[in-house]
C-alpha positions in Angstrom: -111.1 -30.0 -147.2 -107.9 -30.5 -145.6 -104.9 -28.7 -144.3 -101.5 -29.7 -144.1 -98.8 -28.6 -142.1 -95.3 -28.8 -144.8 -92.3 -28.5 -141.8 -88.4 -28.0 -143.2 -86.6 -29.2 -140.2 -83.8 -27.4 -138.8 -82.1 -26.5 -135.7 -82.1 -22.7 -136.0 -84.4 -21.9 -138.5 -87.4 -24.5 -138.9 -89.5 -23.7 -142.0 -93.5 -24.0 -141.8 -95.9 -23.7 -144.5 -99.7 -24.2 -144.0 -102.5 -25.1 -147.5 -105.6 -26.4 -147.1 -107.4 -28.6 -150.3 -110.2 -29.1 -151.7 -110.1 -32.6 -152.4 -111.3 -33.7 -155.1 -111.0 -30.4 -156.4 -107.6 -29.9 -157.0 -107.7 -26.8 -155.6 -105.0 -25.1 -153.5 -104.6 -22.2 -151.2 -102.0 -20.8 -149.1 -103.2 -19.6 -144.6 -99.7 -19.5 -143.5 -95.7 -19.4 -143.6 -92.6 -18.5 -141.9 -90.5 -19.8 -139.3 -89.6 -20.9 -136.5 -86.8 -19.4 -134.8 -84.3 -21.2 -131.7 -82.5 -18.6 -129.8 -81.1 -20.6 -127.5 -77.0 -20.8 -127.4 -77.9 -24.8 -126.1 -79.4 -28.1 -127.5 -82.2 -28.7 -125.0 -83.3 -25.1 -124.9 -83.0 -25.1 -128.9 -85.1 -28.3 -128.6 -87.6 -26.6 -126.4 -88.2 -23.6 -129.0 -89.1 -25.7 -131.6 -91.2 -28.1 -129.8 -93.4 -25.0 -128.4 -93.5 -22.9 -132.1 -94.8 -25.9 -134.1 -97.3 -27.1 -131.5 -98.9 -24.1 -131.5 -98.8 -23.6 -135.1 -101.0 -27.1 -135.1 -103.1 -25.9 -132.3 -103.4 -22.7 -134.7 -104.5 -24.1 -137.9 -105.6 -28.0 -136.6 -103.2 -29.6 -139.7 -105.3 -33.3 -140.8 -101.0 -34.3 -141.6 -97.2 -33.8 -141.5 -95.3 -33.4 -144.5 -91.6 -33.2 -143.0 -88.4 -33.9 -145.3 -86.2 -37.1 -144.1 -83.0 -36.8 -143.2 -80.5 -36.5 -144.7 -76.6 -35.6 -143.8 -73.4 -36.0 -146.0 -70.7 -38.8 -144.7 -68.5 -35.8 -143.7 -70.8 -34.1 -141.5 -72.4 -36.8 -139.6 -73.2 -34.4 -136.2 -75.0 -32.6 -138.7 -77.8 -35.0 -139.1 -77.9 -36.1 -135.4 -78.2 -32.7 -134.3 -81.2 -32.4 -137.1 -82.7 -35.5 -135.1 -82.8 -33.5 -132.2 -85.4 -30.8 -134.6 -86.8 -33.4 -136.1 -87.8 -35.3 -132.9 -89.1 -32.4 -131.3 -91.4 -31.3 -134.5 -92.7 -35.1 -134.5 -93.3 -35.5 -130.8 -95.4 -32.0 -131.4 -97.6 -33.5 -134.5 -97.6 -37.4 -132.4 -99.2 -35.5 -129.1 -101.7 -33.8 -130.8 -102.4 -37.1 -133.1 -101.9 -35.4 -137.2 -100.7 -38.4 -139.0 -96.8 -38.1 -140.1 -95.4 -38.1 -144.0 -91.6 -38.3 -144.2 -90.4 -37.9 -147.7 -87.0 -37.6 -149.4 -85.7 -33.8 -150.5 -84.7 -35.7 -153.9 -88.6 -36.9 -154.2 -90.1 -34.0 -153.1 -87.6 -31.7 -155.7 -88.4 -33.6 -158.5 -92.4 -34.0 -157.7 -92.5 -29.7 -158.1 -89.4 -29.0 -160.8 -88.7 -32.7 -162.4 -85.7 -32.4 -161.0 -84.3 -34.7 -157.9 -81.0 -32.2 -156.9 -82.5 -28.7 -157.9 -81.7 -25.7 -156.7 -82.7 -23.4 -154.0 -84.0 -21.0 -155.7 -85.6 -23.2 -158.3 -87.2 -24.2 -155.6 -88.7 -20.9 -154.1 -89.7 -20.2 -157.9 -91.6 -23.7 -158.2 -93.2 -22.0 -155.0 -94.2 -19.3 -156.6 -95.5 -20.1 -159.2 -97.8 -22.9 -157.9 -99.1 -21.2 -155.4 -99.5 -18.2 -157.2 -97.3 -16.1 -154.9 -96.5 -12.6 -155.2 -92.9 -13.1 -154.7 -90.4 -15.5 -153.7 -91.2 -17.2 -150.5 -88.4 -16.2 -148.2 -86.3 -17.5 -146.4 -85.5 -20.9 -148.7 -87.1 -22.7 -145.4 -90.0 -21.6 -146.4 -89.9 -22.5 -150.0 -88.6 -26.0 -148.2 -91.3 -27.0 -146.2 -94.1 -25.4 -148.6 -92.5 -27.7 -150.7 -93.4 -30.8 -148.2 -96.6 -30.1 -147.9 -96.9 -29.7 -151.9 -96.1 -33.0 -151.9 -98.2 -34.8 -150.3 -101.1 -33.1 -152.1 -99.3 -34.3 -155.0 -98.6 -37.3 -153.9 -102.7 -37.7 -153.1 -102.2 -38.5 -149.6 -105.0 -36.4 -148.8 -107.8 -37.8 -146.3 
């Protein structure tokens, strides 16, 4: 049995999804999914809220691995990548302090593994997660679906210990 924490990093909303896997059985079970919201107006408190939220999730579920979406930025918005790097750093610090291995996956790889298309839109990703985890409704907000997609990508990539 293994527990994977998937994370979709964001400075205002960080999605997280916790799944349990049974190795050798290929069974998956959704344990919990949600968001960590930062309510502060300035950068340092936002980063602290993300760190504290992720640290609490790690303490609650004791995951064996953290799967996180890699940073991606358009050339016309480099500041976005810089700000996202702060959020991602806080998440990686929380996992590293708990001595949990961190695995990074490109968004295109995650999408391709789950939908067959590396440029799948948010709605298609939500639907893929709903079907894969046998959910009654689409995971909302899309950040939750993206975090669960990262966790499932890690599972399907075969890096479960």
